[in-house]
MIMAR-183770 format. One record per residue: z, y, x of N, C-alpha, C, O in turn; residue in one letter. Coordinates in steps of 0.2 Angstrom, whole numbers, padded with zeros to 4 digits, always signed. Atoms other than C-alpha are relative to their C-alpha. Example, Ala and Ser with C-alpha at 12.3 -4.5 7.8 and 13.67 -1.06 7.14 Angstrom:
<sites>
+0000-0006+0004+0039-0022+0062+0000+0006+0004+0003+0005+0009A-0001-0006-0004+0036-0005+0068+0003+0005-0004+0004+0011-0001S
</sites>
This chain:
<sites>
+0005-0009+0000+0482+0913+0561+0006+0005+0005+0012+0003+0006X-0007-0002-0006+0492+0927+0573-0001+0006-0005-0006+0007-0009X-0005-0003+0007+0502+0938+0561+0004+0006+0003+0003+0007+0009X-0003-0007-0003+0513+0954+0564+0005-0003-0006+0002-0007-0011X-0004+0001+0007+0529+0951+0551+0005+0007+0002+0007+0008+0008X-0004-0006-0002+0539+0967+0550+0009-0004-0004+0009-0008-0009X-0006+0000+0005+0559+0965+0543+0007+0007-0001+0007+0012+0002X-0006-0007-0002+0575+0978+0542-0002+0005-0005+0002+0010-0005X-0003-0006+0002+0569+0990+0529+0008+0002-0005+0013+0000-0003X-0006+0000+0004+0581+0995+0516-0001+0009-0002-0004+0014-0001X-0002-0010+0004+0590+1008+0505+0009+0003+0006+0014+0000+0009X-0004-0002-0007+0602+1018+0517+0001+0007-0003-0004+0010-0005X-0003-0009-0002+0610+1036+0515-0002+0004+0004-0003+0002+0010X+0002-0007-0005+0606+1054+0524+0004-0004+0003+0006-0009+0001X-0003+0001-0005+0614+1051+0542+0002-0007+0001+0006-0008+0005X+0000+0004-0004+0615+1034+0543-0004-0006+0003-0010-0003+0003X+0005+0002-0004+0604+1020+0553-0004-0009-0003-0002-0013-0007X+0001+0005+0004+0595+1006+0549-0009-0004+0009-0013-0001+0011X+0004+0005-0004+0585+0991+0564-0007-0001-0002-0009-0006-0005X+0006+0007+0003+0569+0986+0560-0005-0003+0006-0006+0000+0011X+0002+0010-0005+0560+0968+0569-0009+0001-0003-0012-0001-0008X+0009+0002+0000+0542+0967+0568-0001-0008+0007+0000-0008+0013X+0002+0006-0007+0538+0948+0577-0006+0001-0002-0008+0004-0007X+0005+0001+0003+0523+0943+0580+0001-0007+0003+0006-0009+0007X+0002+0007-0001+0513+0925+0581-0004-0003-0001-0009-0001-0004X+0009+0002+0002+0500+0914+0581-0001-0002+0008+0003-0004+0011X+0004+0001-0007+0491+0911+0597+0000+0007+0004-0005+0010+0004X+0000-0005-0004+0495+0924+0607+0001-0001+0008+0006-0004+0010X+0000+0000-0010+0491+0925+0627+0004+0007+0001+0010+0007+0002X-0005-0005-0006+0498+0941+0633-0003+0009-0008-0008+0010-0011X+0000-0007+0003+0503+0960+0622-0001+0005+0001+0001+0006+0007X+0002-0007-0006+0497+0976+0628+0008+0007-0003+0014+0007-0002X-0006+0000+0001+0506+0989+0621+0000+0001-0012-0004+0001-0016X-0004-0001+0007+0517+0992+0603+0001+0004-0003+0003+0008+0001X-0001-0007+0004+0518+1005+0589+0006-0002-0006+0008-0007-0007X-0002-0003+0006+0527+1010+0573-0002+0004-0004-0001+0010-0003X+0005-0005+0006+0518+1018+0559+0006+0002-0005+0011-0001-0004X-0002-0001+0008+0525+1027+0542-0004+0001-0001-0009+0003+0003X+0004-0005+0006+0517+1031+0526+0003+0001-0004+0006-0004-0007X-0004-0001+0006+0525+1040+0515-0006+0001-0006-0012+0002-0004X+0005-0001+0004+0518+1043+0496-0005+0006+0000-0004+0012+0000X+0004-0007+0000+0503+1053+0495-0004+0003+0010-0010+0004+0010X+0001+0000-0004+0504+1056+0514-0005-0008+0006-0006-0014+0005X+0004+0006-0003+0492+1048+0530+0004-0004+0003+0009-0001+0003X-0004+0001-0005+0500+1038+0540+0003+0001+0006+0000+0005+0008X-0004-0006-0006+0511+1043+0555+0000-0005+0005-0001-0011+0002X+0000+0002-0007+0511+1036+0572+0008+0001+0000+0009+0007-0002X-0006-0004-0003+0530+1037+0578-0001-0003+0005-0006+0001+0008X-0004+0002-0006+0534+1028+0594-0008-0005+0003-0013-0008+0002X+0005+0010-0006+0524+1014+0607+0004-0002+0004+0009+0000+0007X-0003-0001-0005+0528+1007+0617-0005-0006+0006-0008-0010+0003X+0005+0004-0002+0517+0997+0633+0002-0005+0003+0007-0006+0006X-0004+0006-0005+0519+0981+0641+0003+0000+0005+0006-0005+0007X-0005-0001-0005+0527+0990+0655+0005+0003-0002+0009+0004+0002X-0008-0002+0001+0540+0997+0644-0003+0010-0002+0001+0013-0006X+0000-0006+0004+0532+1016+0641+0000+0002-0003-0004+0000-0007X-0002-0005+0008+0537+1026+0628-0004+0006-0003-0009+0008+0000X+0006-0005+0003+0528+1039+0618+0006+0000-0008+0008-0005-0012X-0002+0000+0008+0538+1048+0601-0003+0006-0004-0005+0011-0001X+0003-0006+0001+0531+1059+0590+0006+0005-0001+0012+0003+0000X-0004-0006+0000+0541+1076+0586+0004-0002-0005+0010+0001-0006X-0006-0001+0007+0548+1071+0570+0005-0004+0002+0010-0003-0001X-0004+0004+0002+0557+1058+0575+0005-0002+0009+0010-0006+0010X-0003-0002-0007+0562+1062+0595+0007-0002+0001+0008+0003-0003X-0007-0001-0003+0580+1059+0601+0004-0005-0007+0009-0008-0008X-0005+0007+0006+0584+1048+0583-0004-0006+0001+0000-0010+0003X+0003+0006+0000+0572+1033+0583-0001-0001+0008-0001+0004+0011X+0002+0002-0005+0570+1024+0599-0002-0012-0002-0001-0017-0005X+0004+0010+0002+0558+1008+0602+0000-0005+0007+0000-0003+0013X-0001+0006-0009+0561+0991+0614-0003-0006-0003-0001-0010-0008X-0001+0007-0001+0555+0977+0616+0003-0007-0002+0008-0007-0005X-0007+0005-0002+0560+0958+0619-0009-0002-0002-0012-0003-0007X+0004+0003-0003+0545+0952+0628-0003-0006+0000-0009-0007-0001X+0000+0006+0001+0549+0934+0628-0002-0004-0007-0003-0010-0009X+0000+0003+0009+0549+0933+0610-0004+0003-0004-0005+0002-0010X+0007-0003+0001+0534+0943+0608+0002+0007-0009-0001+0007-0014X-0002+0000+0006+0546+0955+0596-0001+0008+0004-0002+0010+0010X-0001-0006-0001+0547+0974+0594+0005+0003-0004+0006+0000-0009X-0005+0000+0001+0562+0984+0589-0001+0007-0002-0003+0010+0003X-0001-0008+0002+0564+1003+0580+0006+0002-0002+0006+0004-0008X-0006-0005+0000+0582+1011+0581-0002+0004-0002-0006+0008+0001X+0001-0008+0002+0583+1023+0567+0007+0003+0000+0011+0000-0004X-0007-0005+0002+0598+1036+0567+0000+0005-0004-0005+0005-0008X+0002-0003+0002+0601+1049+0560-0005+0001-0005-0008+0006-0005X+0005+0000+0006+0591+1045+0544+0000+0005-0002+0004+0009+0000X-0001-0007-0001+0587+1060+0537-0008-0003-0012-0012-0006-0014X+0005+0001+0009+0577+1060+0515-0010-0002+0003-0014-0006+0003X+0008-0003-0004+0561+1066+0525-0004-0008+0002-0010-0008+0002X+0000+0003-0002+0563+1048+0531-0002-0006-0003-0003-0012-0001X+0003+0005+0005+0557+1039+0519-0007-0005-0001-0012-0002-0004X+0009+0003+0003+0542+1027+0516-0001-0008+0004+0003-0011+0008X+0004+0009-0005+0532+1009+0522+0001+0001+0007-0005-0001+0007X-0001+0003-0002+0536+1007+0537-0003-0007+0005-0001-0013+0003X+0006+0005+0000+0521+0998+0548+0001-0004+0008+0002+0000+0013X+0002+0002-0006+0519+0986+0564-0007+0002+0004-0012+0004+0001X+0008-0001-0004+0505+0988+0576-0001-0002+0009+0002+0001+0014X-0002+0001-0007+0500+0978+0591-0007-0001+0006-0007-0007+0006X+0004+0001-0003+0486+0977+0603+0002-0006+0003+0008-0006+0005X-0002+0005+0002+0486+0959+0604-0006-0007+0006-0009-0011+0003X+0001+0007-0005+0478+0945+0618-0002-0009-0003-0001-0014+0001X+0004+0010+0001+0471+0926+0611-0005+0000+0001-0008+0005+0001X+0007+0002-0002+0458+0916+0614-0004+0002-0004-0009-0001-0004X+0008-0003+0003+0447+0926+0603-0001+0007+0002-0005+0010-0002X-0001-0006-0004+0450+0941+0613+0004+0007-0003+0006+0006-0009X-0003-0004+0004+0459+0958+0610-0002+0004-0006-0007+0008-0007X-0001-0002+0011+0462+0964+0591+0004+0004+0002+0007+0004+0007X-0005-0004+0003+0473+0977+0585+0005-0005-0010+0003-0006-0015X-0002+0000+0004+0486+0972+0573+0003+0000-0005+0009+0002-0003X-0006-0004+0005+0493+0976+0556+0006-0003-0003+0004-0008-0005X-0005+0004+0004+0511+0971+0548-0002+0002-0008-0007+0006-0010X+0001-0001+0002+0513+0969+0532+0002+0008-0004+0001+0010-0009X-0006-0005+0002+0526+0984+0530+0006-0004-0002+0007-0009-0004X-0009+0003+0004+0545+0984+0526+0000+0009-0002-0003+0013+0000X-0002-0008+0003+0551+1001+0516+0008+0001+0001+0012-0002-0001X-0004-0006-0002+0562+1015+0521+0001+0000-0005-0004-0001-0009X-0002-0007+0006+0573+1023+0507+0004+0001+0003+0008-0003+0004X-0009-0008+0000+0585+1038+0513+0001+0002-0008-0003+0004-0012X+0002-0003+0007+0593+1041+0498+0010-0001-0003+0013-0006-0002X-0010-0004+0002+0615+1047+0492+0000-0005-0007+0005-0005-0011X
</sites>
């Protein structure tokens, strides 16, 4: 069964850094774009960053210059390096991907990983 699994969340002080990872596994023929989202309590899910199969990236204004998305194409992984973290970055972070499997192209979500920025 195809799935995405995030890791790397935790508690960090303001100004600190974290690196999130997301690994896709299962019957994968190819992965198109990969994304990172987050959702804070009471808020809608927010698209933070995306990276295409050719490596083109885009960022939300709220994280531009602080967060960096990258991929390991061979391992079907995507990463989010988060620097200069602020308390308002506290949220559950989700990985998302457009994946081609023997069943066709579908969009998949990970289960989320909690990031808490607090002193």
